C-alpha positions as CSV (number, residue, x, y, z in Angstrom):
1,M,-116.2,34.6,-27.7
2,S,-119.2,34.6,-28.2
3,I,-122.0,36.2,-30.2
4,V,-125.7,38.0,-29.3
5,K,-128.6,38.1,-31.2
6,I,-131.1,41.0,-30.4
7,N,-134.5,41.1,-31.8
8,A,-136.3,44.3,-31.2
9,L,-140.1,43.6,-31.5
10,T,-142.2,46.7,-32.0
11,V,-145.2,46.0,-29.9
12,P,-148.3,47.9,-29.5
13,Q,-149.4,48.6,-25.6
14,E,-152.9,46.5,-26.7
15,Q,-150.4,43.6,-27.9
16,R,-148.0,43.2,-24.7
17,E,-150.1,40.8,-22.7
18,V,-150.6,38.5,-26.3
19,L,-146.9,38.7,-26.8
20,E,-145.9,37.7,-23.5
21,K,-148.1,34.6,-23.6
22,R,-146.4,33.6,-26.7
23,F,-143.5,33.7,-26.0
24,A,-144.5,31.6,-22.3
25,A,-145.9,29.0,-24.3
26,R,-143.6,28.7,-27.2
27,A,-142.0,25.3,-28.4
28,G,-138.6,25.8,-26.6
29,T,-136.6,24.2,-28.6
30,V,-134.0,27.3,-28.6
31,E,-133.1,25.4,-24.9
32,S,-131.6,22.4,-26.8
33,A,-130.2,23.9,-29.5
34,D,-126.3,23.2,-30.5
35,G,-124.3,26.3,-29.5
36,F,-127.4,28.3,-27.4
37,E,-126.2,29.7,-24.5
38,W,-129.0,32.0,-23.4
39,F,-132.5,33.4,-23.9
40,E,-134.0,36.5,-21.9
41,L,-137.5,38.4,-23.4
42,L,-137.0,41.9,-22.0
43,K,-139.8,43.9,-21.5
44,P,-139.6,48.1,-21.8
45,L,-141.2,49.5,-18.8
46,E,-141.1,53.3,-20.0
47,G,-139.9,55.4,-23.2
48,T,-140.2,52.5,-25.8
49,D,-142.4,50.2,-27.4
50,Q,-140.1,47.8,-27.9
51,Y,-139.5,44.6,-26.7
52,L,-135.9,42.8,-26.8
53,V,-135.2,38.9,-27.4
54,Y,-131.9,38.3,-26.6
55,T,-130.1,34.9,-27.3
56,R,-126.3,34.2,-26.7
57,W,-125.0,31.6,-29.4
58,R,-121.7,30.1,-29.3
59,D,-120.9,31.7,-32.6
60,E,-122.9,32.5,-36.0
61,A,-122.7,29.5,-37.8
62,A,-124.8,27.8,-34.3
63,F,-127.2,30.5,-34.6
64,Q,-127.9,30.6,-38.7
65,A,-128.4,26.4,-37.8
66,W,-130.9,27.1,-35.0
67,M,-132.5,29.8,-37.5
68,E,-132.4,27.4,-40.6
69,G,-133.8,24.2,-38.8
70,P,-135.8,24.3,-35.7
71,M,-136.7,28.2,-35.8
72,K,-137.9,27.9,-39.9
73,A,-139.8,25.0,-38.9
74,A,-141.7,26.9,-35.7
75,H,-142.5,29.8,-37.8
76,Q,-143.9,28.3,-40.9
77,G,-146.2,25.9,-38.3
78,G,-144.4,23.2,-37.9
79,G,-143.8,23.9,-34.3
80,S,-146.5,24.9,-31.5
81,E,-145.4,28.8,-31.3
82,G,-148.8,29.8,-30.4
83,G,-150.9,29.4,-33.7
84,A,-154.5,27.7,-33.9
85,E,-155.0,24.4,-33.8
86,G,-155.7,22.9,-37.1
87,G,-156.5,26.8,-38.4
88,E,-155.0,29.6,-39.4
89,R,-151.9,30.9,-37.6
90,P,-152.7,33.9,-35.0
91,K,-151.8,37.5,-36.2
92,P,-148.6,38.6,-35.1
93,A,-148.6,40.5,-31.8
94,A,-145.5,42.6,-33.2
95,T,-145.7,45.2,-35.9
96,G,-141.9,45.5,-36.5
97,S,-138.7,44.0,-35.9
98,T,-135.2,44.4,-36.3
99,V,-132.4,42.4,-35.4
100,W,-128.8,43.2,-34.1
101,T,-126.0,41.2,-33.9
102,F,-123.0,41.8,-31.3
103,E,-119.5,39.6,-31.0
104,V,-119.1,39.9,-26.7
105,V,-115.7,41.3,-26.4
106,Q,-115.8,41.2,-22.9
107,Q,-117.6,39.7,-20.0
108,A,-118.0,39.5,-16.3
109,P,-119.1,37.3,-13.6
110,P,-120.1,38.6,-10.5
111,K,-117.6,39.0,-7.8
112,Q,-117.6,36.0,-5.2
113,A,-117.6,37.9,-1.8
């Protein structure tokens, strides 16, 4: 079964719009990565200042290949992840990050009527 990676990003209220715009403008390389299955950016509505970045992968090896390749290049200035053109990279919108890993052990699609 697939694995899920959830990156919990602590984002102060004044940086929420910045974070959302950066994700909207991201390079989009994850969608074409081998083994990639799904992406969602989850915005908190109440009770927390953490956004959740949800990605689903065929297996851990596919995730690690993406991390060591396209993602690493994008975050080192090799991609267009919201960096300033020809200048310094912008200050991060998040003040903290924790990555959780889960294995999908059960799943169910919606029932057809």
